[in-house]
C-alpha positions in Angstrom: 90.1 169.0 87.0 88.3 171.3 84.5 87.1 174.8 85.3 85.1 177.2 83.2 86.1 180.9 83.3 83.4 183.3 82.1 85.0 186.7 81.7 84.5 189.7 79.5 87.8 191.4 80.4 90.7 190.1 78.3 93.4 191.3 80.8 91.7 189.6 83.8 91.0 186.5 81.6 94.8 186.2 80.8 95.8 186.5 84.4 93.3 183.9 85.6 94.3 181.5 82.8 98.0 181.8 83.7 97.3 181.2 87.4 95.1 178.2 87.0 97.1 176.5 84.2 100.3 176.9 86.4 98.4 175.0 89.1 97.5 172.1 86.8 93.9 172.9 86.1 92.3 172.3 82.8 90.8 175.7 81.9 88.0 176.7 79.4 87.3 180.3 78.8 84.1 181.9 77.4 82.5 185.3 77.1 79.3 185.9 79.1 75.8 184.8 77.9 73.6 181.7 77.4 76.2 180.0 75.1 78.7 179.9 78.0 76.2 178.2 80.2 75.7 175.4 77.6 79.4 174.6 77.9 79.0 173.8 81.6 77.2 170.6 80.9 78.9 169.9 77.6 82.5 169.8 78.9 82.4 168.0 82.3 83.2 171.1 84.3 84.0 170.9 88.1 83.6 174.7 88.8 82.5 178.0 87.2 84.5 181.2 87.7 82.6 184.5 87.0 84.8 187.6 86.5 83.9 191.0 85.0 80.4 189.7 84.1 76.9 190.0 85.5 77.4 187.6 88.5 73.8 187.5 89.8 72.2 186.7 86.4 74.7 183.9 85.5 74.4 182.4 89.0 70.6 182.4 88.8 70.7 180.8 85.3 73.1 178.0 86.4 71.0 177.2 89.4 67.8 177.2 87.4 69.3 174.6 85.0 70.2 172.4 88.0 73.7 171.9 86.7 75.8 169.5 88.9 79.5 169.3 89.5 81.1 166.7 87.1 81.2 163.2 88.6 79.0 164.1 91.6 75.4 164.7 92.6 76.3 168.1 94.2 75.4 171.5 92.7 78.4 172.9 90.7 80.5 175.4 92.7 80.2 179.0 91.5 83.0 181.5 92.4 82.2 185.1 91.5 84.4 188.3 91.6 82.3 191.3 92.9 83.1 194.8 93.9 83.6 195.0 97.7 81.5 198.2 98.0 78.5 196.7 96.2 76.9 194.9 99.2 73.4 194.8 97.6 74.7 192.9 94.6 76.6 190.5 96.8 73.5 189.7 98.8 71.5 189.1 95.6 74.3 186.8 94.4 74.1 184.8 97.7 70.3 184.5 97.3 70.8 183.3 93.7 73.0 180.5 95.0 76.6 181.6 94.6 79.1 179.4 96.4 81.9 181.9 97.2 82.5 185.7 96.5 86.0 187.0 95.9 86.1 190.8 96.3 87.5 192.9 93.5 89.9 194.3 92.7 91.5 190.8 93.0 94.7 190.2 94.8 97.2 188.0 93.0 96.2 184.4 93.5 93.0 185.1 95.5 90.7 183.5 92.9 93.0 180.5 92.6 93.0 180.1 96.4 89.2 180.2 96.6 88.9 177.5 93.9 91.6 175.4 95.5 89.8 175.4 98.9 86.6 174.2 97.2 88.1 171.6 94.8 91.3 170.6 96.4 90.8 170.4 100.2 94.4 170.2 101.5 95.7 167.1 103.1 97.5 167.9 106.3 101.2 168.5 105.8 101.8 168.9 109.6 105.3 167.7 110.7 106.5 166.9 107.2 110.2 167.8 106.7 111.3 169.8 103.7 114.9 170.6 102.7 115.2 174.1 101.2 118.5 174.7 99.3 119.4 178.2 98.0 122.5 180.5 98.3 120.1 183.5 98.9 119.1 183.8 102.5 116.2 186.0 101.5 114.7 183.3 99.3 115.2 180.7 102.0 113.4 182.9 104.5 110.4 183.6 102.1 110.0 179.9 101.4 110.4 178.9 105.0 107.7 181.4 106.1 105.3 179.9 103.5 106.0 176.3 104.7 105.7 177.2 108.4 102.1 178.4 107.7 101.5 174.8 106.5 103.1 173.5 109.8 106.0 171.9 107.8 109.4 171.6 109.4 112.2 173.2 107.4 115.9 172.4 107.1 118.0 174.7 104.9 121.4 174.6 103.1 123.2 177.2 101.1 124.5 174.8 98.3 124.0 171.4 96.8 127.1 169.9 98.5 125.9 170.7 102.0 122.4 169.6 101.1 123.7 166.2 99.9 125.6 165.6 103.1 122.5 166.4 105.1 120.5 163.9 103.0 123.2 161.2 103.3 123.3 161.6 107.1 119.7 160.3 107.2 118.3 159.4 103.7 114.8 159.0 105.0 114.6 162.2 107.0 113.2 164.5 104.2 109.8 164.4 102.4 110.7 167.0 99.8 113.6 169.0 98.4 113.2 172.5 97.1 116.5 173.7 95.5 117.8 176.6 93.5 119.1 175.7 90.1 122.4 177.6 90.1 124.5 177.5 93.2 128.2 177.3 94.1 130.0 173.9 94.9 127.1 171.8 93.6 124.1 173.0 91.5 120.5 172.1 92.0 120.6 170.1 88.8 123.5 167.9 90.1 121.7 167.5 93.5 118.5 166.4 91.7 120.4 163.8 89.7 122.0 162.3 92.8 118.6 162.1 94.6 117.1 160.3 91.6 120.0 157.9 91.3 119.4 156.6 94.8 117.0 153.7 95.2 115.9 154.9 98.6 115.4 158.6 97.6 113.9 158.4 94.2 110.3 158.8 95.4 111.0 162.1 97.1 109.7 165.1 95.1 112.3 167.6 94.0 111.1 171.2 93.1 113.7 173.4 91.3 113.6 177.2 91.7 114.9 179.2 88.7 114.8 182.8 87.5 115.1 181.6 83.9 111.9 180.5 82.2 113.2 179.6 78.7 112.5 176.2 77.1 116.2 175.1 77.3 116.2 175.6 81.1 112.9 173.7 81.5 114.5 170.8 79.5 117.6 170.8 81.7 115.4 170.7 84.8 113.2 167.8 83.8 116.1 165.8 82.3 117.8 166.0 85.8 114.7 164.3 87.1 112.9 167.2 88.8 109.2 166.7 89.8 108.4 170.4 88.9 109.9 173.9 88.8 108.8 177.3 90.0 110.0 180.6 88.4 111.2 183.3 90.7 109.7 185.6 91.8 106.6 183.5 92.4 103.1 184.1 93.5 102.6 182.6 97.0 99.2 180.9 96.2 100.7 179.4 93.0 103.7 178.2 94.9 101.6 176.6 97.6 99.3 174.9 95.0 102.3 173.4 93.1 104.2 172.0 96.1 100.8 170.9 97.6 100.1 168.8 94.5 103.5 167.0 94.8 103.4 166.6 98.6 99.9 165.0 98.3 101.1 162.7 95.6 104.2 161.8 97.7 102.1 161.1 100.8 99.6 158.9 98.8 102.4 156.9 97.2 104.0 156.5 100.5 100.7 155.3 102.0 100.2 153.0 99.1 103.7 151.6 99.5 103.1 151.0 103.2 99.8 149.3 102.4 101.5 147.2 99.7 104.3 146.2 102.2 101.7 145.3 104.8 99.5 143.5 102.3 102.6 141.6 100.9 103.3 140.3 104.4 99.7 139.2 104.7 99.8 137.6 101.3 103.0 135.7 102.0 101.5 134.4 105.3 98.2 133.6 103.5 100.1 131.9 100.6 102.1 129.8 103.1 98.8 128.8 104.8 97.2 128.1 101.4 100.1 126.0 100.3 100.0 124.0 103.4 96.2 123.5 103.0 96.8 122.7 99.3 99.3 120.0 100.1 96.9 118.5 102.6 94.0 118.7 100.1 96.2 117.2 97.3 97.3 114.4 99.6 93.6 113.7 100.4 92.7 113.9 96.7 95.5 111.5 95.8 94.2 109.1 98.4 90.7 109.6 97.0 91.9 109.1 93.4 93.8 106.0 94.3 90.8 104.6 96.2 88.5 105.3 93.2 91.0 103.7 90.8 91.2 100.6 93.0 87.5 100.5 93.5 86.9 100.9 89.8 89.3 98.1 88.9 87.9 95.7 91.6 84.3 96.3 90.6 84.7 96.4 86.8 86.8 93.2 86.5 84.0 90.9 87.8 81.3 93.0 86.1 83.1 92.5 82.8 82.8 88.8 83.3 79.1 88.9 84.3 77.9 91.1 81.5 80.1 89.6 78.8 79.2 86.0 79.7 75.5 86.8 79.8 75.9 88.2 76.2 77.5 85.0 75.2 74.8 83.0 77.0 72.2 84.7 74.8 73.8 83.2 71.7 73.3 79.6 73.0 70.1 77.6 72.9 68.0 78.7 75.9 64.5 77.9 77.1 62.1 80.9 77.5 62.5 80.7 81.3 66.3 80.6 81.0 66.3 83.5 78.6 64.1 85.5 81.0 66.5 84.8 83.9 69.6 85.7 81.8 67.8 89.0 80.7 67.2 89.9 84.4 70.9 89.3 85.2 72.0 91.4 82.3 69.6 94.3 83.1 70.6 94.2 86.8 74.3 94.2 86.0 74.1 97.0 83.5 72.0 99.1 85.9 74.6 98.5 88.6 77.4 99.5 86.1 75.5 102.7 85.2 75.3 103.7 88.8 79.0 102.9 89.3 79.9 105.0 86.3 77.8 107.9 87.5 79.4 107.9 90.9 82.9 107.6 89.5 82.3 110.4 87.0 80.7 112.7 89.6 83.7 112.0 92.0 86.1 112.8 89.2 84.3 116.1 88.4 84.1 117.3 92.0 87.8 116.4 92.5 88.8 118.3 89.4 90.1 115.0 87.9 87.9 115.0 84.8 89.7 115.8 81.5 88.4 116.3 78.0 90.2 114.6 75.2 90.9 116.1 71.8 90.9 113.3 69.2 89.8 112.9 65.6 86.3 111.4 65.0 83.5 111.2 62.5 80.4 113.0 63.7 78.0 110.9 61.6 79.4 107.7 62.8 79.2 108.9 66.4 75.5 109.8 66.1 74.6 106.6 64.3 76.5 104.4 66.7 74.9 106.1 69.7 71.5 105.4 68.1 72.4 101.8 67.6 73.3 101.5 71.3 69.8 102.5 72.3 68.0 100.4 69.7 67.1 97.5 72.1 65.4 99.8 74.6 63.6 101.7 71.8 62.2 98.5 70.3 61.2 97.2 73.7 58.9 100.2 74.2 57.7 100.2 70.6 59.0 103.7 69.9 60.1 105.1 66.6 63.6 106.7 66.3 65.1 109.1 63.9 68.5 110.9 63.8 69.4 113.9 61.7 72.5 116.0 61.1 72.3 119.3 59.2 74.0 118.9 55.8 76.4 121.9 56.3 78.2 120.4 59.3 81.7 119.1 58.7 81.8 115.3 59.3 85.5 115.1 60.4 85.9 116.9 63.8 88.2 116.9 66.7 87.0 116.6 70.3 86.0 114.1 72.9 83.6 111.6 71.2 83.3 109.5 74.3 81.9 112.4 76.4 79.7 113.5 73.5 78.3 110.0 73.4 77.9 109.9 77.1 75.7 113.0 77.2 73.7 111.8 74.2 73.1 108.3 75.8 72.0 110.0 79.0 69.5 112.3 77.2 68.3 109.5 75.0 68.0 107.1 77.9 65.8 109.7 79.8 63.7 110.3 76.6 63.1 106.5 76.2 62.4 106.1 80.0 59.8 108.8 80.1 58.1 108.1 76.8 55.4 105.5 76.6 54.5 106.0 72.9 55.5 108.0 70.0 59.0 109.0 68.9 62.5 109.9 70.1 64.5 112.1 67.7 68.2 113.2 67.8 69.1 116.4 65.8 72.5 118.0 65.4 72.5 121.6 64.1 75.1 124.2 63.4 75.1 126.9 66.1 78.3 128.8 65.1 81.2 128.2 62.7 84.7 129.7 62.1 87.5 128.6 59.9 88.9 126.4 62.6 86.0 125.3 64.8 82.3 124.7 65.0 79.8 125.0 67.9 77.2 122.3 67.5 73.8 122.0 69.2 72.8 118.4 70.0 69.1 118.0 70.8 67.1 115.0 71.9 63.3 115.4 71.5 60.6 113.0 72.8 56.8 112.7 73.0 56.8 111.7 76.7 55.4 113.1 79.9 57.1 116.5 79.7 58.3 118.5 82.7 56.5 120.9 85.0 57.8 124.5 84.7 58.7 124.7 88.4 61.0 121.6 88.1 63.1 122.7 85.1 65.5 124.8 87.3 66.4 121.8 89.4 66.9 119.2 86.7 70.7 119.7 86.3 71.5 119.7 90.0 73.2 116.7 91.6 71.0 113.9 93.0 67.8 115.6 91.6 65.0 114.3 89.4 61.6 115.8 88.6 60.1 114.7 91.9 60.2 111.9 94.4 57.5 109.9 92.6 59.5 109.9 89.4 62.5 108.5 91.2 60.4 105.7 92.7 58.7 105.0 89.4 61.5 105.3 87.0 64.6 104.8 89.1 68.0 106.5 88.6 70.6 108.2 90.8 69.7 111.8 89.7 73.4 112.3 88.7 73.1 111.9 84.9 72.0 115.4 84.0 74.3 117.0 86.5 77.3 115.1 85.0 76.1 116.0 81.5 76.0 119.7 82.4 79.5 119.6 83.8 80.8 117.7 80.7 79.1 120.1 78.3 80.7 123.1 80.1 84.1 121.4 80.0 83.7 121.1 76.2 82.9 124.9 76.0 79.2 124.5 75.8 76.0 124.6 77.9 72.9 122.5 78.5 69.2 123.4 78.5 65.6 122.0 78.3 62.4 123.0 76.6 59.2 121.3 77.7 55.5 121.7 78.4 54.1 119.2 80.8 52.3 116.4 79.0 53.7 117.4 75.6 57.2 115.9 75.7 60.6 117.6 76.1 63.7 118.7 74.2 67.0 118.3 76.1 69.9 120.0 74.3 73.6 120.8 74.8 76.2 122.6 72.8 79.9 121.8 72.3 82.8 123.6 70.7 84.7 121.2 68.3 87.7 121.7 66.1 87.4 121.0 62.3 89.8 118.5 60.9 91.9 119.8 57.9 91.1 116.7 55.9 87.4 116.7 55.0 87.5 113.9 52.4 84.2 112.6 51.2 82.9 109.2 52.4 85.7 106.7 52.1 85.8 103.1 51.0 84.0 103.2 47.6 82.8 99.6 47.0 80.4 100.4 44.2 80.9 100.5 40.4 79.8 104.0 39.5 77.4 104.8 42.3 77.7 108.4 41.4 76.2 107.8 38.0 73.2 105.9 39.3 69.7 107.4 39.4 67.8 106.6 42.7 64.2 107.2 43.8 63.5 107.4 47.5 59.8 106.9 48.6 58.6 107.5 52.2 55.6 109.2 53.7 57.9 110.7 56.5 59.4 114.0 55.5 62.1 113.6 58.1 63.1 110.1 56.7 63.3 111.5 53.2 65.5 114.4 54.3 67.9 112.0 56.0 68.1 109.6 53.0 68.3 112.5 50.6 71.3 113.9 52.6 73.0 110.6 52.4 72.5 110.2 48.6 73.6 113.8 47.9 76.8 113.3 49.9 77.6 110.2 47.8 77.0 112.2 44.5 73.9 110.2 43.5 71.2 111.6 41.2 68.1 111.2 43.3 64.5 112.2 43.6 62.3 111.8 46.7 58.5 111.6 46.9 56.0 110.9 49.7 53.6 108.3 48.1 54.0 105.1 46.1 51.4 106.1 43.5 53.3 109.3 42.7 56.5 107.3 42.6 55.1 105.0 39.9 54.1 108.0 37.8 57.7 109.4 38.2 59.3 106.1 37.2 57.1 105.7 34.1 57.8 109.3 33.0 61.6 108.7 33.5 61.4 105.5 31.5 59.7 107.4 28.6 62.4 110.0 28.7 65.1 107.3 28.4 66.5 108.2 31.8 65.2 105.3 34.0 65.8 104.9 37.7 68.5 102.2 38.6 67.3 101.8 42.1 64.2 102.4 44.3 64.4 102.8 48.2 60.9 102.2 49.5 59.4 102.5 53.0 57.3 99.5 54.1 54.3 101.1 55.7 52.7 103.9 53.6 49.1 105.1 53.6 47.9 104.9 49.9 49.9 101.8 48.9 52.4 99.9 51.1 55.9 99.0 50.1 55.2 95.4 49.1 52.3 96.4 46.8 54.5 99.2 45.4 57.4 96.7 44.7 55.0 94.2 43.0 53.6 97.0 40.8 57.1 97.9 39.6 58.0 94.3 38.8 54.7 93.8 36.8 55.4 96.9 34.6 58.0 95.8 32.0 59.0 99.5 31.4 60.3 99.9 34.9 60.8 96.3 36.1 64.6 96.5 35.8 64.9 98.8 38.8 66.7 97.3 41.9 64.3 97.4 44.9 65.5 98.1 48.5 62.9 97.8 51.3 63.4 100.0 54.4 61.2 98.9 57.2 60.5 100.1 60.8 58.7 96.9 61.6 61.3 94.1 61.0 59.3 90.9 61.5 60.5 87.3 61.0 59.7 86.1 57.5 59.7 89.5 55.9 63.0 89.0 53.9 61.8 85.8 52.2 58.4 87.3 51.2 60.0 90.4 49.9 62.6 88.4 47.9 59.8 86.6 46.1 58.3 89.9 45.1 61.6 91.0 43.6 63.3 93.1 46.3 67.1 92.8 46.4 67.7 94.2 49.9 65.8 94.6 53.2 67.0 96.8 56.0 65.4 97.9 59.2 65.3 101.5 60.5 66.9 103.5 61.9 69.4 103.3 59.1 73.1 103.8 59.7 74.8 105.8 57.0 77.6 103.2 56.6 75.0 100.4 56.6 73.0 101.9 53.7 76.2 102.7 51.8 77.5 99.1 52.1 74.0 97.8 51.2 73.8 99.9 48.0 77.3 98.8 47.0 76.6 95.2 47.6 73.2 95.1 45.7 74.8 96.9 42.7 77.7 94.5 42.6 75.3 91.6 42.9 73.3 93.0 40.0 76.5 93.3 37.9 77.4 89.6 38.7 74.0 88.3 37.7 73.9 90.3 34.5 77.1 88.5 33.5 75.8 85.1 34.6 72.0 84.7 34.0 72.0 81.3 35.8 72.8 83.0 39.2 70.1 84.6 41.3 71.1 87.7 43.3 71.4 87.3 47.1 68.9 89.0 49.3 71.0 91.6 51.2 70.1 92.1 54.9 71.9 93.4 57.9 73.1 89.8 58.4 74.5 89.7 54.9 76.4 92.9 55.6 77.8 91.5 58.9 78.9 88.3 57.1 80.7 90.4 54.5 82.5 92.3 57.3 83.4 89.0 59.0 84.8 87.6 55.8 87.1 90.6 55.5 88.3 90.1 59.1 88.7 86.3 58.9 92.5 86.4 58.3 93.1 89.0 61.1 94.9 87.6 64.1 94.6 89.1 67.6 96.7 88.4 70.6 94.7 88.8 73.9 96.9 89.7 76.9 94.8 89.1 80.0 95.4 87.4 83.4 91.8 87.0 84.6 90.5 83.6 83.4 86.9 84.8 83.0 87.9 87.8 81.0 90.2 85.6 78.9 87.3 83.4 77.9 85.0 86.3 77.3 87.4 88.3 75.1 88.5 85.3 73.0 84.9 84.2 72.5 83.8 87.6 71.3 86.7 87.8 68.8 86.2 84.3 67.5 82.4 84.9 67.0 83.3 87.9 65.0 85.6 85.8 62.8 89.0 86.8 64.2 91.8 84.3 64.9 93.2 84.6 68.5 96.2 83.9 70.6 96.4 84.2 74.4 99.0 85.5 76.9 98.7 85.9 80.7 101.3 88.6 81.2 103.6 91.0 79.4 106.5 88.6 79.3 104.3 86.0 77.5 103.2 88.7 75.0 106.9 89.2 74.0 107.4 85.4 73.7 104.2 85.0 71.5 105.3 87.8 69.2 108.6 86.1 68.7 106.9 82.9 67.7 103.9 84.0 65.6 102.7 86.9 63.5 99.8 88.9 65.0 97.9 91.9 63.5 96.8 93.4 66.8 97.2 93.1 70.6 94.5 93.6 73.2 96.6 94.5 76.2 95.3 94.5 79.8 97.1 97.2 81.9 97.3 95.3 85.2 99.0 91.9 84.9 101.5 90.0 87.0 105.2 89.5 86.1 105.1 92.3 83.6 102.1 94.7 83.2 100.7 96.0 79.9 102.3 99.4 80.1 105.8 97.9 80.5 105.2 95.3 77.8 104.1 98.1 75.4 107.2 100.1 76.1 109.4 97.1 75.4 107.6 96.4 72.1 107.9 100.0 71.0 111.6 100.1 72.0 112.6 97.2 69.7 115.0 97.8 66.8 113.5 99.1 63.6 114.0 95.8 61.8 111.9 93.9 64.4 108.6 93.0 62.6 106.3 93.5 65.6 107.7 96.9 66.7 104.8 98.8 65.2 102.0 96.3 65.8 98.7 98.1 66.8 98.0 97.8 70.5 94.6 98.6 72.2 94.8 99.0 76.0 92.1 97.3 78.2 91.7 98.5 81.8 89.1 98.4 84.6 90.4 101.6 86.1 88.7 104.3 83.9 90.3 107.1 85.9 92.0 110.3 84.9 95.4 109.7 83.4 94.7 106.1 82.3 94.3 107.1 78.6 97.4 109.3 78.7 99.4 106.5 80.4 98.4 104.1 77.6 99.0 106.5 74.7 102.3 107.7 76.2 103.5 104.1 76.5 102.8 103.7 72.8 99.3 102.1 72.6 97.1 103.1 69.8 93.8 103.2 71.7 92.1 102.4 75.0 88.9 100.6 76.0 87.5 100.4 79.5 86.0 97.4 81.2 83.4 96.0 81.4 84.0 95.4 77.7 81.0 96.2 75.5 81.4 94.3 72.2 80.3 97.3 70.1 82.9 99.6 71.6 85.6 97.0 71.4 84.9 96.3 67.7 84.7 100.0 66.9 88.2 100.4 68.2 89.5 97.3 66.3 87.8 98.4 63.1 89.2 101.9 63.4 92.7 100.4 63.4 91.9 97.9 60.6 90.6 100.7 58.4 
């Protein structure tokens, strides 16, 4: 504790400083006057001592300033030294607010004793036992008398040897040892070393008495392990203060040790109870997880057949009535699957079974593919859709693309559900970036019904929607947003919503993702000099131009964008005059001043710009458009929203077609559409042979049919043993391996394939696991066995072919 001594007498000041510092006080000293009072507040003082100064004036000024004792709300204690005959001044000091008066002339230690009583109220030392060791009976008696005043029991010895024997008779019988330094038979230094070397005695404070006060003696004392030392002859008050500090510390440590021991016993008992409860809970969780896995498998297996076969049914010739019935079956099955997925995900999260993967993925592909998944629903409601990724975001990232897609699908599904007209937009922006990771903000904006302010706080709670009427009108379990919130938090992010009722909503979430070291530009160059081509993009939508511009810039194209067809014609004619014509024009279909068809016709009629390759980008996509546009002179026709890879492949194909026709004037260039692009991909895949390992007959037919429609050759095995036999007979490029099969399951079959000798051809064949479980650990089980990827049932063709194409590439 810190005390301020205000004193104008240097001799008294030195005496006070020595006494207080010897008793472990932090002491400041000042001469009298206003500057001294400023130090009371500035230096965190616990008490003020007034000696040989005007006591009344200083007390009055301190109280007038309202100065408090440091760390409390109490007035600071003021202890003043005043002449015992000056009763009038003493009374004035009491009226001014002095705390305690010490009458002068001061007795040795009297000021220290007064301060101690105020700042260090003594803990009771009653019945403590102290061993006093000194070969001087007089010193033993002086110390014993002081300790008796504190109601302490005293045992004495005349040398260290006798003292040690007393201690060893009952090692826990003493609470302190006070010993002289130099004695016959055994010195206090040796006695102290022995006490400190004992595990049971090392907490006992040892105070050494010495008549020598030089630095070498102090070093000897503390190296022996003493708690403190007192120089003989000593001031009684200083002696009491010093041993009091160590006894209090000893009692507090002893109390803490007792509490720790008691608490340790409690904790051991609590831990044993917790471990028993944990074992019970883990057993219950295991049973729950096993039940969920079995339920997932039993439900998903037939659902896979229902949904997959309905998809195949749509590719056959159906009457309008049959198509309507098939559509109802598919919608109902997918709704049921969505509910099952929500319940399983929610169960996994609440059971702590949900894990986040860390795998490499392409952000642009993820966003585009998610948009493609929702296209049917978007078109059914007649909505427009755009997706945008800020240019500065790295494309190659590491995280859990499946869970990112799940949140996006949930947000987009809600946006479509609650929007009757207008637009749904996905935007990915950079929230934070370091050398190794990025925090991205994914937002889904709609022009729907919006959300009332009072309902926002409940949206991300389980089994909650905006209100009961919304549940009845729009359906849903109310789990989607709660699951999305949990998933975002597992990925180091958060979720939120911004909305005004009747004006749409923006649902957003953030996620922390690692940056892949390899950030190569867009792979798979299929064009001849795309980087050197000059391209003009025309669209009245600023957002669409930004997206197309970002694509063209990333491919190294020279490009210009403009918002109207008339302005585009002027730009093209000016470029032709400057001998730097545009090689290609990307045009929107529906524009206000001149539509895309009229714009294309105007280009082809002008001989100066007619050589430009024309690509139509339409949001409408009606039957007969492609034929009509080809007659005008368009080389390609794609429907929005555009996938980056789709536009890239399209540009490559039309440029290559243009090169072919320039070499052979008798050939007309093909009209490139999304169907053309699909045919090109199928042609590349035609020689790729896939072995399907599946024991369920319905799933066999479904998987084989999906692969054959995509142009793959297939083989079939009903269990792991047959897989090994097939691989010995014929060369395959890929295996689709069901996890649960009779005779030999997919996991065991994969392990056997990977354990083959190095010279066995099929040892490194790519394997994609198929499972209806979709529970925690399934992915790890597949990958640990040696599989390359993992797809859950019911199989969705897009996800299956994404996995296959990832391996092909």
